[in-house]
ZADO-1210 file (C-alpha; in nm, 4 decimals, padded with zeros to 6 digits):
<atoms>
<atom x="05.4238" y="11.9526" z="11.7700" code="UNK" pos="1"/>
<atom x="05.4118" y="12.1237" z="11.4301" code="UNK" pos="2"/>
<atom x="05.6140" y="12.4143" z="11.5721" code="UNK" pos="3"/>
<atom x="05.9033" y="12.1817" z="11.6709" code="UNK" pos="4"/>
<atom x="05.9343" y="12.0363" z="11.3207" code="UNK" pos="5"/>
<atom x="05.9070" y="12.3828" z="11.1663" code="UNK" pos="6"/>
<atom x="06.2002" y="12.5106" z="11.3715" code="UNK" pos="7"/>
<atom x="06.4128" y="12.2061" z="11.2793" code="UNK" pos="8"/>
<atom x="06.3375" y="12.2268" z="10.9065" code="UNK" pos="9"/>
<atom x="06.6109" y="12.4843" z="10.8239" code="UNK" pos="10"/>
<atom x="06.8737" y="12.2673" z="10.9969" code="UNK" pos="11"/>
<atom x="06.7581" y="11.9568" z="10.8129" code="UNK" pos="12"/>
<atom x="06.7649" y="12.1400" z="10.4790" code="UNK" pos="13"/>
<atom x="07.1107" y="12.2798" z="10.5559" code="UNK" pos="14"/>
<atom x="07.2413" y="11.9290" z="10.6327" code="UNK" pos="15"/>
<atom x="07.0946" y="11.7929" z="10.3070" code="UNK" pos="16"/>
<atom x="07.2589" y="12.0732" z="10.1056" code="UNK" pos="17"/>
<atom x="07.5946" y="12.0218" z="10.2787" code="UNK" pos="18"/>
<atom x="07.5750" y="11.6474" z="10.2167" code="UNK" pos="19"/>
<atom x="07.5012" y="11.6745" z="09.8444" code="UNK" pos="20"/>
<atom x="07.7477" y="11.9550" z="09.7712" code="UNK" pos="21"/>
<atom x="08.0364" y="11.8624" z="10.0018" code="UNK" pos="22"/>
<atom x="08.0274" y="11.5183" z="10.1611" code="UNK" pos="23"/>
<atom x="07.8987" y="11.3032" z="09.8716" code="UNK" pos="24"/>
<atom x="08.1464" y="11.4389" z="09.6092" code="UNK" pos="25"/>
<atom x="08.4333" y="11.3973" z="09.8547" code="UNK" pos="26"/>
<atom x="08.3352" y="11.0337" z="09.9202" code="UNK" pos="27"/>
<atom x="08.3072" y="10.9705" z="09.5442" code="UNK" pos="28"/>
<atom x="08.6531" y="11.1205" z="09.4844" code="UNK" pos="29"/>
<atom x="08.8067" y="10.9125" z="09.7653" code="UNK" pos="30"/>
<atom x="08.6561" y="10.5982" z="09.6136" code="UNK" pos="31"/>
<atom x="08.8045" y="10.6845" z="09.2695" code="UNK" pos="32"/>
<atom x="09.1487" y="10.7518" z="09.4216" code="UNK" pos="33"/>
<atom x="09.1397" y="10.4215" z="09.6107" code="UNK" pos="34"/>
<atom x="09.0489" y="10.2361" z="09.2901" code="UNK" pos="35"/>
<atom x="09.3284" y="10.4180" z="09.1014" code="UNK" pos="36"/>
<atom x="09.5869" y="10.3188" z="09.3657" code="UNK" pos="37"/>
<atom x="09.4666" y="09.9571" z="09.3592" code="UNK" pos="38"/>
<atom x="09.4988" y="09.9385" z="08.9790" code="UNK" pos="39"/>
<atom x="09.8595" y="10.0640" z="08.9645" code="UNK" pos="40"/>
<atom x="10.0987" y="09.8175" z="08.8060" code="UNK" pos="41"/>
<atom x="10.4635" y="09.7899" z="08.7081" code="UNK" pos="42"/>
<atom x="10.5582" y="10.0102" z="08.4157" code="UNK" pos="43"/>
<atom x="10.2837" y="10.2711" z="08.4720" code="UNK" pos="44"/>
<atom x="10.3992" y="10.6290" z="08.4241" code="UNK" pos="45"/>
<atom x="10.3059" y="10.8317" z="08.7311" code="UNK" pos="46"/>
<atom x="10.3433" y="11.1780" z="08.8813" code="UNK" pos="47"/>
<atom x="10.3573" y="11.2274" z="09.2566" code="UNK" pos="48"/>
<atom x="10.1640" y="11.5037" z="09.4314" code="UNK" pos="49"/>
<atom x="10.4951" y="11.6879" z="09.4730" code="UNK" pos="50"/>
<atom x="10.5511" y="11.6797" z="09.0946" code="UNK" pos="51"/>
<atom x="10.8075" y="11.3987" z="09.0591" code="UNK" pos="52"/>
<atom x="10.7670" y="11.2109" z="08.7278" code="UNK" pos="53"/>
<atom x="10.8648" y="10.8479" z="08.6940" code="UNK" pos="54"/>
<atom x="10.7688" y="10.4909" z="08.6162" code="UNK" pos="55"/>
<atom x="10.6638" y="10.2291" z="08.8708" code="UNK" pos="56"/>
<atom x="10.9427" y="09.9724" z="08.9126" code="UNK" pos="57"/>
<atom x="10.8017" y="09.7754" z="09.2079" code="UNK" pos="58"/>
<atom x="10.4846" y="09.7610" z="09.4181" code="UNK" pos="59"/>
<atom x="10.4707" y="09.6510" z="09.7817" code="UNK" pos="60"/>
<atom x="10.1233" y="09.5757" z="09.9181" code="UNK" pos="61"/>
<atom x="10.2538" y="09.5010" z="10.2703" code="UNK" pos="62"/>
<atom x="10.3418" y="09.8625" z="10.3489" code="UNK" pos="63"/>
<atom x="10.1319" y="10.0172" z="10.0672" code="UNK" pos="64"/>
<atom x="10.4371" y="10.1617" z="09.8936" code="UNK" pos="65"/>
<atom x="10.5943" y="10.1590" z="09.5504" code="UNK" pos="66"/>
<atom x="10.9369" y="10.2208" z="09.4043" code="UNK" pos="67"/>
<atom x="10.9389" y="10.4800" z="09.1284" code="UNK" pos="68"/>
<atom x="11.2185" y="10.4848" z="08.8733" code="UNK" pos="69"/>
<atom x="11.3221" y="10.8363" z="08.7716" code="UNK" pos="70"/>
<atom x="11.6093" y="10.9809" z="08.5705" code="UNK" pos="71"/>
<atom x="11.7962" y="11.0285" z="08.9006" code="UNK" pos="72"/>
<atom x="11.7446" y="10.6714" z="09.0220" code="UNK" pos="73"/>
<atom x="11.4848" y="10.4763" z="09.2191" code="UNK" pos="74"/>
<atom x="11.2823" y="10.6285" z="09.5018" code="UNK" pos="75"/>
<atom x="11.0346" y="10.4704" z="09.7440" code="UNK" pos="76"/>
<atom x="10.6965" y="10.6426" z="09.7903" code="UNK" pos="77"/>
<atom x="10.3625" y="10.5662" z="09.9505" code="UNK" pos="78"/>
<atom x="10.0949" y="10.4868" z="09.6942" code="UNK" pos="79"/>
<atom x="09.8930" y="10.7732" z="09.8435" code="UNK" pos="80"/>
<atom x="10.1636" y="11.0175" z="09.7245" code="UNK" pos="81"/>
<atom x="10.0768" y="10.9461" z="09.3601" code="UNK" pos="82"/>
<atom x="09.8480" y="11.2032" z="09.2034" code="UNK" pos="83"/>
<atom x="09.5529" y="11.0528" z="09.0173" code="UNK" pos="84"/>
<atom x="09.4858" y="11.3686" z="08.8110" code="UNK" pos="85"/>
<atom x="09.8435" y="11.4377" z="08.7026" code="UNK" pos="86"/>
<atom x="09.9195" y="11.0704" z="08.6326" code="UNK" pos="87"/>
<atom x="09.6064" y="11.0447" z="08.4170" code="UNK" pos="88"/>
<atom x="09.7187" y="11.3474" z="08.2135" code="UNK" pos="89"/>
<atom x="10.0642" y="11.1930" z="08.1577" code="UNK" pos="90"/>
<atom x="09.9121" y="10.8662" z="08.0353" code="UNK" pos="91"/>
<atom x="09.6390" y="11.0259" z="07.8205" code="UNK" pos="92"/>
<atom x="09.6934" y="10.9967" z="07.4456" code="UNK" pos="93"/>
<atom x="09.8251" y="11.3183" z="07.2940" code="UNK" pos="94"/>
<atom x="09.5690" y="11.5211" z="07.0983" code="UNK" pos="95"/>
<atom x="09.6702" y="11.6517" z="06.7583" code="UNK" pos="96"/>
</atoms>
């Protein structure tokens, strides 16, 4: 009986390490991104993951999209296309 647990111990330890270093941080990041997308509102300056800068003109919760106003006009994007990191940098107060 003790031999069976001893042979499984490395696999259990490996799973614990993988969970704490890979799975848990990924779940935490996904939760933050979901909260960020839910808190978007009209007038927010955003940057898409492809690098397009603009301001939110409209939000549509039915199809989870938003219309972003840019210098070239208005474009429709999925909320998931908005980058949390880059948008946060754009909205952060400038340091002197």
